N, C-alpha and C positions, 0 to 999 in steps of 0.2 A: 504494500500500500504506500508506495512512494509519493503518490500525488496528494497526500493529505498533510505533508509536512508544513507547507506554507499556508494552506487554506483551512487546515484543521477540519472541523465538522462540516464545512462546505465542500469537502472532497467528494461527498456523495453525489454531487452534480457532474463529476467527471470533467470532460472538456467543454461542457456547455456553458453558456452565458459569459464567458471571458473571465480573466483572472482578477480584474479590478472589482467586479461585482461580487465574485466569490470571496475576496478578501474583506469586503464590506459586510457581507453576510456573516463571515467568521467573527468579526468584531462585535456585531450585534448579538450573535448567539452566545459568545463567551461571556459578555456582560450579563445577558439574560439568565444564564445558568450559574452565575457566580453566587457564592454564599452571601447573604445579606444579614443585617442585624435586625432583631425584633425592635420595632419602634417603641414598645412599651418597656421591655426589660433589658434591652441591648444585648441579649445573648445571641451569638452567631448561630445561624441556621438557614433554613430555606423556607420562604413564605409559600404556602400552598393555597 
C-alpha cells in the first residue's frame, strides 16, 4: 500500500481526483478523527 503514505486515509481513492484534492481530504479526515477534549470535564476522548 505505497500510495497511502502521502495521502493517508484518502488513499482509498487511488489515482482518482488528483493529489491536491486527496491531500485536502486527508487533512480534513485526520482533524475529524483526532481525539478531542470533553467541553465539560476536559478529559481527552472522542465525542460521539
